C-alpha positions as CSV (number, residue, x, y, z in Angstrom):
1,X,0.0,0.0,0.0
2,X,2.7,2.5,0.9
3,X,4.7,1.7,-2.2
4,X,1.6,2.5,-4.3
5,X,1.1,5.8,-2.4
6,X,4.7,6.7,-2.8
7,X,4.6,6.0,-6.6
8,X,1.4,7.9,-7.0
9,X,2.8,11.0,-5.1
10,X,6.0,10.7,-7.2
11,X,4.1,10.8,-10.5
12,X,1.9,13.6,-9.2
13,X,5.0,15.7,-8.2
14,X,6.7,15.0,-11.5
15,X,3.6,15.9,-13.5
16,X,3.1,19.2,-11.6
17,X,6.8,20.1,-11.6
18,X,7.4,19.6,-15.3
19,X,5.4,22.7,-16.4
20,X,7.2,24.8,-13.7
21,X,10.6,23.5,-14.8
22,X,9.8,24.4,-18.5
23,X,8.5,27.8,-17.6
24,X,11.5,28.7,-15.4
25,X,14.0,27.4,-17.9
26,X,12.4,29.3,-20.7
27,X,12.2,32.5,-18.6
28,X,15.8,32.2,-17.5
29,X,17.0,31.4,-20.9
30,X,15.3,34.4,-22.5
31,X,16.5,36.7,-19.8
32,X,20.2,35.6,-20.2
33,X,20.0,35.6,-24.0
34,X,18.7,39.1,-24.2
35,X,21.2,40.6,-21.7
36,X,24.5,41.9,-22.9
37,X,26.2,42.5,-19.5
38,X,29.6,41.0,-18.8
39,X,28.3,39.0,-15.8
40,X,25.6,37.4,-18.0
41,X,28.2,36.4,-20.6
42,X,30.2,34.7,-17.9
43,X,27.0,33.1,-16.6
44,X,26.1,31.9,-20.1
45,X,29.6,30.3,-20.6
46,X,29.2,28.6,-17.2
47,X,25.8,27.3,-18.2
48,X,27.1,26.0,-21.5
49,X,29.8,24.1,-19.6
50,X,27.2,22.7,-17.2
51,X,25.0,21.7,-20.1
52,X,27.9,19.9,-21.9
53,X,28.8,18.1,-18.6
54,X,25.2,17.2,-18.0
55,X,24.9,15.8,-21.5
56,X,28.1,13.9,-21.2
57,X,27.3,12.1,-17.9
58,X,23.6,11.6,-18.8
59,X,24.6,9.9,-22.1
60,X,27.3,7.9,-20.4
61,X,24.8,6.7,-17.7
62,X,22.3,5.8,-20.4
63,X,24.8,3.8,-22.4
64,X,26.0,1.9,-19.3
65,X,22.5,1.2,-18.1
66,X,21.4,0.0,-21.6
67,X,24.7,-1.7,-22.4
68,X,25.0,-0.1,-25.8
69,X,27.8,1.7,-27.7
70,X,30.2,2.0,-24.8
71,X,33.2,3.1,-26.8
72,X,31.6,5.5,-29.3
73,X,32.6,9.1,-28.5
74,X,29.9,11.3,-27.0
75,X,29.1,14.2,-29.3
76,X,29.1,17.8,-27.9
77,X,25.9,19.7,-28.1
78,X,25.7,23.1,-29.8
79,X,26.1,26.1,-27.5
80,X,22.4,26.8,-27.7
81,X,21.4,23.2,-26.9
82,X,23.9,23.0,-24.0
83,X,22.6,26.3,-22.6
84,X,19.0,25.1,-22.7
85,X,20.0,21.7,-21.1
86,X,21.9,23.5,-18.3
87,X,19.0,25.9,-17.7
88,X,16.6,23.0,-17.6
89,X,18.9,20.9,-15.4
90,X,19.4,23.7,-12.8
91,X,15.7,24.6,-12.8
92,X,14.9,20.9,-12.1
93,X,17.4,20.8,-9.3
94,X,15.9,23.9,-7.8
95,X,12.3,22.7,-8.0
96,X,13.0,19.2,-6.8
97,X,15.1,20.4,-3.9
98,X,12.2,22.6,-2.8
99,X,9.9,19.7,-3.2
100,X,12.2,17.6,-1.0
101,X,13.0,20.3,1.6
102,X,9.4,21.2,2.4
103,X,8.4,17.8,3.7
104,X,11.7,17.5,5.6
105,X,11.1,20.8,7.3
106,X,7.5,19.8,8.0
107,X,8.7,16.5,9.5
108,X,11.2,18.3,11.7
109,X,8.6,20.9,12.8
110,X,6.1,18.1,13.7
111,X,8.9,16.3,15.7
112,X,9.7,19.5,17.6
113,X,6.0,20.1,18.3
114,X,5.7,16.5,19.6
115,X,8.8,17.0,21.8
116,X,7.4,20.3,23.2
117,X,4.1,18.6,23.9
118,X,5.8,15.8,25.7
119,X,7.8,18.2,27.8
120,X,4.7,20.1,28.7
121,X,3.0,16.9,29.7
122,X,6.0,15.9,31.8
123,X,6.1,19.3,33.5
124,X,2.3,19.0,34.3
125,X,2.9,15.5,35.6
126,X,5.7,16.6,37.8
127,X,3.7,19.5,39.2
128,X,0.8,17.1,39.9
129,X,3.2,14.6,41.5
130,X,4.6,17.2,43.8
131,X,1.1,18.4,44.8
132,X,0.1,14.8,45.4
133,X,3.2,14.2,47.6
134,X,2.3,17.4,49.6
135,X,-1.2,16.2,50.0
136,X,-0.1,12.7,51.1
137,X,2.2,14.3,53.7
138,X,-0.6,16.4,55.0
139,X,-2.9,13.4,55.2
140,X,-0.2,11.4,57.0
141,X,0.1,14.2,59.6
142,X,-3.6,14.4,60.0
143,X,-3.8,10.6,60.3
144,X,-1.2,10.7,63.1
145,X,-3.1,13.5,64.9
146,X,-6.3,11.5,64.7
147,X,-4.6,8.4,65.9
148,X,-3.2,10.4,68.9
149,X,-6.6,11.8,69.6
150,X,-8.1,8.3,69.5
151,X,-5.5,7.0,71.9
152,X,-6.0,9.8,74.3
153,X,-9.8,9.3,74.0
154,X,-9.3,5.6,74.7
155,X,-7.2,6.3,77.7
156,X,-9.7,8.8,79.1
157,X,-12.5,6.3,78.5
158,X,-10.5,3.6,80.4
159,X,-9.8,6.0,83.2
160,X,-13.5,6.9,83.5
161,X,-14.5,3.3,83.4
162,X,-12.0,2.6,86.2
163,X,-13.4,5.4,88.3
164,X,-16.9,4.1,87.8
165,X,-15.8,0.6,88.9
166,X,-14.2,2.0,92.0
167,X,-17.3,3.9,92.9
168,X,-19.3,0.8,92.7
């Protein structure tokens, strides 16, 4: 059952994340293409290198997993294709990291809330325990007083009985 739920959630996340990834990568690509600043040129070169590396390792992984064409050289992408691959790859990393981080943070928050709740319960129990101990101590003192009064009453009763016997 849990495997089915996990797979269903995985498909749902991938389905909803794909349009976001496409939109972000398109937006970032257009913004960098249109800019002529020096920083953007450096960023564009870096993204092209990331795209080429991504393509290389992705192709290498696919070839190994499928067991085909192990020794054929991997062709480089054009700068435009490498740039788009890098933008898509980085956007996917960003979106998926957010999708992973949010449940982790929620899990940690719930654990912290549970710990705080347990600590509050323990403090309440400790307070109740101390009140109970005080009440028990008071009851013990009262019990001893009652016992002492009973003994004194019994002694007085015995003395009065003895006096009555002497009178008779």
